[in-house]
N, C-alpha and C positions, 0 to 999 in steps of 0.2 A: 420148613416149607412155607409157612405163612409169612415169615420175614422176607424170604426171597420174592414171594409174590408181591408183597407190599413194595419192595425195592424196585422190581420191574415195573410195577404200576406207576410209581413216582417218576421213574426214568422215562417211561413212555409218555406220561403227561407233560414232562418238561420238553421232550422232543416235539410233541404235538404242538405245545404252546409256542416253541421256537419256530416251528414250521409255519404256524399260522401268522406269527409276527413277521417272518420273512416274506410270506405271501402278501400280507397287508402292506408292508413297506416297499414291496417291489424288489426285494433282494434276490429272488430266485434267478432272475435274468442276470443279475450281477455275479452270482455264484457260477452260473453256466459260463459266462465270459471268463471268469477267473480260472475255472478248470480248463477252458480252452487255451488260455494263455500259458498255464502251467505245462500243458502237453506240447506246446510249440517249442521250436528250437530256441536256445538262449539268445541268439542274435535277433530274433523277431519279437522279443518281449516289448510290451508297451511301457515306455519309460516315463518317469516324472517329467522330464524335459518335453517329451512329446505331448503329455497331458497339458502342460502349460500353454504350449503353442496352439494346440487344437482348441483350448478353451478361449483364448484371445481371438482366434479366427472365427469361432462361432459367434461371439458377440459382434465383431466387426462386419461379418457377412450380413447380419440382420440390420446393421446400421447402413450398409451400402444400399440396401433396398429402399430405405427411407431417406437417403441422401443426408444422413446425419454424420457429423465429423467423427473420425475414428477415435476409439479409445487408445490411450497409450499406457504402457506398463510403467508404473512408478517404482523404481528401484528403492527409493527411500522408504516407501510404504511397505514393500516386500521385505526389506531388511528388518523393519520394525515388527512385522507379522511373524517372521521366522524366529525372532527372539521372544516374542510374547505369546504366540499361539499355543505352545505346549502347556502353559499354565492358565489359559482362558477357559472358562466354563461357558459353553455355547448353549446351555439350557436357558439362559437368560440373556437374550440379545440386547435387551435394554442396557444392561451393564457393559456389554461388548461395544456398543456404539459410543458410550461415554468414554470407555478406555481408548478407543481409536481416536476420538477427537481430543482426548487429553494428551495422547502421545503425538498426534499429528494435527495441531490446531490450524495448519494452513488450509485444511479442508473445510470449505464453507458448508457442504452438505455431503452425507454419505448414505449409501444403501448397501446393506450387507445380506449375505445369504450363506447358509450352512447346509451341507449335504454329506451323506455317508454311503459307502458302497464297498463291497469286497473287490471290485474291479475299477481300475482307473479309467478304462475306456467307457464303462457304463456310468462312471461319475460325471464325465463330460455331458452325457445325455441328460443327466438329472438337472443340469443348469439350462437346458434348452428353453423351457418356458420362461425362466427369468431373463434370459438373453434377448427375448423377443418383446419384452416390455419397453414401452417408450420412455426413455430417460435421457432426452437429448441434452440436458444441462450437465450431465456427467462428462468428465474429461479424462479420467485416469482409472486404471484397474490394477488390482493386486490380489494374489491368491496365496494361501499357505496350506500345507498338508501336514497331517500327523497320523500315526498309526493308532488303531483301536483294536480291542479284543485280541491282545497279544499279537498284533501284526496281521490278523486275519481280515481286518477292515481298514479302509482309508476314510478319513474325515477331511473335508476341505472347507475352508472359510474364504469366501469371495467378497471383496470390497470394491464397490464402485464409488467414486467420489468426484466432487467438483473442486479441483485444486486451484486455488487463487494465484494469480500472478503477483509477483513482488511489485510493490508500488514504486513507480518512478514518474517524474513529470512526462517523460516520453511515452510511457505506457498509457497515461491518462489522455494524452493528445490523440492517441490512436484508438482509444476505447469507445465503446458504445454505452457509456454510463454503467459499467460493470463494477462489482465490488473488487477490492484489492486486499492483499495481505501486507502487513507491516509489523515492525517490532519497535517499541519505544526505546529510544537511545538512553533514556534516563533510568527506567526501572526494568527494562528488558521484557516488558509484557507483550506477548504476541496478540494481535487483534486484527480485525478486518475493518475496512472503511468503505463507505458508499459515497462516491463523489460524482458531481455532475459537471460536464464541460460547459454548461450554460453559465455556471459561476466562474468568473474570470480570475478571482484571486481567493485563496483560502489559507487559513492557519490550521494546521493539524494538531489535535490535542489527544493525549493518551487517555483512554477510558479508566485507567487505574489510578495513576498519579496526578491526573488533571494538569499536566504540564505540556506546553507547546513544544513540539520537536521539529517542525518544518513549516515553512511558509512558501507557497507557490503562487505564481501569477502567469497570466497569458500575455504574450507579446501581440503585436498588431496583426500577425498572421494566424493567431490562434494557437500557437505552440506554447505549452506550459514549460516553465523553468523555475528552479529555485531562485528566490528573489536576489540572492547575492550574485547570481550569474548575469544579472542585468548590468553589473559593473564590469566592463570589458577592457578597461585600460585606455579609454578614449582620452586624447591629449591635444586639444586645440592649441594653437600658438598663443602666447601671451607676452606682452611687452611691459616690463616694469621700469619705473624710474630708478635712477641710481640711488644706492644706499637705502632702499626701502627695507623696512623691518619685515619679519614674517607676518606680523599682524597686518601691516599695510598691504603686503602681497595678497593676503587672504581677502582683504576688502576689495582689491582690484578685480580679482576673479569673481567674487560674490556680486559685486556691482554689475559686472558684465553679464552674468547669467540673469540677474534680476531685470536688467534693462532690455535684454534681448529675448526674453521668454515670456510671452503674454499668457496669463492664466486663463485656461478654458476648461469647461467641464469635459470630462473624458468622452470622446465619441464612440469608443468601442472598437471592435475589430474592423479591419479594412473591408469596404464593400467588395463583394465578389470572392472573399476568402471562403475556403471550404468550411471554415469553422464559424463564419459569421451567422448570427441568429438575431431575430428581432429583439429578444429579451436581453441580449448582451449590452451592458452599459459601461464596461471597464476594460481597458487593456493598458499594459505598461509599455513605455517607450525606452529604447536605448538612448544613450546620450547623443549620439550622432543624429538620431531621428529628431530629437527635441531641438537640437541646434538647427537642423535643416528646416523644420517646420516653424521654428520660432514660436512655439506654443506648447502647452501641456498643463497637466494638473499638478498637484503638490508632489506626488511621488516622482513624476517625470522630471520636474525641475530639480528635485532633491538628488535624483540619480545623476543628472547632468552635472550639478555642482560638485557632488562627491567624487565622481569619476575624474573630473578635471583637477580637483584639489589633490587627490591621491597621486595623480600623474606628476604633480609638482612637488611631491614628497611630504605632503601634510598627512597627519594621523586623523582619519575621518571615519565616522560611522553614520549611516542613514538610520533614522529612528522612525518607527511606525507606532502610533499610539493615539492618544486623545488630547485635544486641546480644549480645556474648559467645558462649556456646555455645547460647543459646536460639533462635538463628535470626533470621528476619525480624521487623522491628519498625518502628514509626513514632513520631516525636517532633518537637518544635518547637525551634527555636533563635531567640533574640531578641538583637538588637544594640542596646545602650544605651551611649552615650559610649565607643565603641570597645571595649567589653567584650561578650563573647558568652556568653549564658546558655542552658543546655540545660534545657528544660521537659519533664518526663516526666508525661504526663497519665494514666498508668495504674498507676504504681508505688506511691509513698508520698505522704503528705500534704505539701504545700509548707510549708517552714519559712522564714518571713521572716527569721529570724536567721542563716540559712545560705544565702545566694544561690548557686544551682548554676552556677558558672562552667564553661563548656564545657572549659576548659583542665584542670580537675581530674579529669575522667572518663577521661583517657588514651585508650587504644585500645579501651575496652569498647564504645563506640558508634562504628560505622564506617558512615557514610552512603554510599549508592551513587547516589542521586538526590535533588535538592532541588527544591522548587517554591514559588512564591508565586502571587499572583493573575494575574500578567502573563506569567510564563515558567517554564520548567524549567531546571535546571542539572545538567549531567552532567560527570564528570571529564574533564579535558583529555587524560589518558592512561589507557588501560584498565588498565594494570598499575602505576599509581602507588601509593605507600605513603601512608597517611593521616597528615597532619601536624596535624590538629586545627583548621584554619581554614575556616570555613563561608562566608566572603565573599571569599576571595582570587580575583582574576581569573586568576591563574596556576594555580589548582587546579580552577576550575569554568568551563565553557563555557555561556554563556546561549543558550537556544533558545526562540524564540517559535513554537510549532508551527503555529498558524493561518496565520502569514505565511510561514514558511520551508518547510513541508512542502506542496509543490504541484508544478506543472508545470515543473520545472527542465529545462534543455536536456539532451537525451539524447545522451551522447557515448561511453559505454563499450561494450565488446564483450560479447556474450552467447554463450558457447560453445554449439555445437549438434552433435549427432550426426544423421546422416541416412542414408536408404536410397534408392537410385535404382531406378526401375522403368521399363523401356522399354515404351511402349504402341504401339498400332497407329496407322497413318496419321500418322507423324511427331509423335506425342504423347509428350512426355517429362514424367515426374512425379517429385516428390521430396517428402518430408515431414521435419519436424524438430520437436523439442520442447526447450524450454529446459532446460539442464543444472542439476542440483541445486546446483552451486557458486554459483549466483546466489540461493540461498534465504537470506533473512534469518533469523538465529537469534532465537527469541523465548523470553524467560524466562516460561514459563507460570505458574509459581507466583507468587502475589501477594507482593511483597517485604515486605508487612506482615501476611501472613495467619497465621503460626503464633501460637498463643496465647502472650502474654507472661506475664501473671499474671492469674489469676482472683481478683479482689478480693472477690467476694461482695457483700453489702449494705453500702452506704456511707451513713452518716447524712447527711441533708440539713440542714445547719446553716450555710449561707453567710449571713452577716449583711448583706452589702452587695450583694445580688443580687436584682433584681426579675425574676421569670420571667414572660414573656407567653406564654400558650398559643396556639399558632398552628394553623390548620386544616391538614389533610394537604396536602402538595404535590401538585398535579395531575400525572399522568404526562406 
């Protein structure tokens, strides 16, 4: 008798404790809804698909009231949650935020919330308070469900996040100085970058391997491009004397560019351009613009010279780097019969009797980036010493930015710090923002922007050059 009494006492205490816990957590309403759902016809059951739709609508209705952009469902995030949520411990949302940004490093910041209920309909209501909090920076939403208590309960994990756009020059041209997502083409490290349109040319460097993987610049209308895209195949006419060697033809074109392109400090974007700002000091010109204006700085004349030479069948690269103590500079290198010639389009008049072999200049010219029409070339090692070879595959890594900078697989971890807050009605929240260690370094100063030499007026006396005046390039 006493053993039965003890057993009933223990059972009653357990039921009372469970009832008190259910009352405290607000599960009684959920059980009422669950019983009501069980008593309805099978066709009127509240489905998981309906739960997802109602949850998204609840968040977006609150955003409509504040004129905040709508949240979009991220199928990539939902697929990751469906795969990982069954083994995630939601008792420590610090770790959950780390796991999310480890698996989804494209997210610059995340805010997560966990709730449980026996009823899916009541589970939507549990996220009501969370949905009305102002988080205008968030762009995407994802939710995952799993059963609890042998299927008697539902647990939901909701993730709001700011998903970064893939970096492209076009996205930067349209942006409001927002961060972007990118993946290093060398080590495949995913990372984010903060760029400013006020900077007119930038070299992008991976935060992990410290190697450059892209160089971009703005044209005269303010639109950004990969630097190799400034070489468009422009081919002005050129008249050569009979029986001229390739080196002599090289000097004919080089002399024409030198004599008809006056060196000027870069004036920046065109006045009246939507992108023009007072602090802008640099823009890059296409070859036809430089020919039409008959002026430009070192990268403008180098692009003009390289584009013309390539159109005549020469093997040419534009170099961006340093010249002695004068800082950043741009020049051209040409390869003819295994000999490399360094063409300086802004310094002194070309002398056909003294071909400028690259091997003679020693360490005065130190390139950091090369490019032609089809690709960019960056050093294979960030700390390499310059050996004077502009075409060695052991020295330079070829990058085709349009084909290589894209949606590569996201594999690496993004560290995150987070803060956990305990909410009411079994609602647990956490937030996290991407750590600055994921930030790509950007060389904001144009590698060819410092004035090299101001040559002043150059007499126009090229004998074998016919200049065709072109209309201004459309923006």
